[in-house]
C-alpha positions in Angstrom: -24.2 16.3 -5.6 -21.6 14.3 -4.5 -24.0 14.1 -1.3 -26.0 12.0 -4.0 -22.9 10.0 -5.1 -21.7 9.1 -1.0 -25.9 7.9 -0.6 -25.5 6.0 -3.8 -22.2 4.3 -2.6 -23.2 3.3 0.2 -26.5 1.9 -0.8 -25.0 0.1 -3.0 -22.3 -1.2 -0.7 -25.1 -1.9 2.7 -26.6 -3.8 -0.7 -23.7 -5.5 -1.3 -22.6 -6.1 2.4 -25.5 -8.0 3.3 -25.9 -10.3 -0.5 -22.0 -11.2 1.1 -23.4 -12.1 5.0 -26.1 -14.6 2.2 -23.9 -15.7 0.7 -21.0 -16.6 2.9 -21.6 -20.9 4.1 -19.9 -22.0 6.1 -15.9 -21.7 7.8 -14.3 -25.1 6.7 -13.6 -26.9 10.5 -10.2 -27.3 12.7 -9.5 -29.6 16.1 -10.2 -27.6 18.7 -6.8 -27.6 19.4 -5.4 -26.2 15.9 -8.3 -23.5 16.3 -6.6 -23.0 19.0 -3.4 -21.5 17.9 -4.4 -20.5 14.8 -6.3 -17.4 17.4 -3.4 -16.9 19.5 -1.4 -16.5 16.5 -4.0 -14.2 15.1 -4.5 -11.3 18.4 -1.3 -10.1 16.6 -3.3 -9.0 13.8 -6.1 -6.8 13.6 -7.5 -5.4 10.0 -9.2 -0.8 10.0 -12.1 -1.2 7.6 -15.4 0.2 6.4 -18.1 -1.7 6.4 -20.0 -1.3 3.1 -16.8 -0.7 1.2 -15.9 -3.6 -1.3 -12.3 -4.3 -1.4 -13.6 -4.4 3.0 -16.2 -7.1 1.8 -14.0 -9.0 -0.7 -11.1 -9.6 2.3 -13.7 -10.3 4.8 -15.4 -13.1 3.0 -11.9 -14.7 2.5 -10.9 -14.1 6.1 -14.8 -16.1 6.6 -13.7 -18.5 4.0 -10.2 -19.4 6.0 -11.7 -19.3 9.6 -9.9 -16.6 10.9 -11.1 -14.4 13.7 -9.1 -11.4 13.2 -10.1 -8.6 15.2 -11.9 -5.9 12.9 -11.5 -1.9 13.2 -13.4 0.8 11.9 -11.9 3.3 10.4 -15.0 5.1 10.0 -14.2 9.3 11.5 -14.7 9.5 14.6 -13.8 6.9 15.2 -10.4 6.3 17.1 -8.9 3.3 15.3 -9.4 5.8 11.7 -6.5 8.0 14.0 -4.2 5.1 14.8 -5.1 4.0 11.5 -3.6 7.7 9.8 -0.4 7.9 12.7 0.5 3.5 12.0 -0.6 3.6 8.2 0.1 7.0 7.3 -2.3 7.1 5.6 -6.3 6.7 5.4 -7.1 3.8 3.3 -8.7 0.6 3.9 -8.7 -2.6 4.6 -5.6 -2.5 6.2 -4.3 -5.3 8.1 -2.3 -4.4 10.6 0.9 -6.8 11.3 2.6 -7.2 14.9 5.4 -10.1 15.0 8.7 -9.8 17.4 7.8 -5.7 18.0 7.8 -4.4 15.3 4.2 -3.6 13.4 4.0 -3.6 9.4 0.6 -2.3 8.0 -1.0 -4.2 4.9 -2.8 -2.2 2.4 -4.5 -3.5 -0.4 -6.6 -6.6 -0.3 -5.3 -8.6 -2.6 -2.2 -8.7 -0.7 -3.7 -9.5 2.1 -6.0 -12.3 1.7 -2.8 -13.3 -0.5 -0.8 -12.8 3.4 -4.0 -14.9 5.1 -4.3 -17.7 2.8 0.5 -18.3 2.8 0.4 -18.1 6.4 -3.6 -19.6 7.6 -4.6 -21.7 4.5 
């Protein structure tokens, strides 16, 4: 029964991901200088995620709408990023935004909190 539930959950997640990719729309445009500045700031961020997770899709969609090419790291089983997420953030929960500032690392969970952070700093 558990296998069937996981299969259905994954299937629905992939369907949602495909619909998201098909309906995103264009990214906002910035001047090359402004985009370069933002890209430099984004080097200190990384998103730990699962491809088919609805909350990860929500977060990636917001990143697209803000034109924020943040590094995405898969936290799937067997991935080295999964161990880093557990060691650094303390739990395997996605999405999780890793924020490195002034030598300190913060792990921000919850899609709504991540989106609020991104809008506050980059919108």
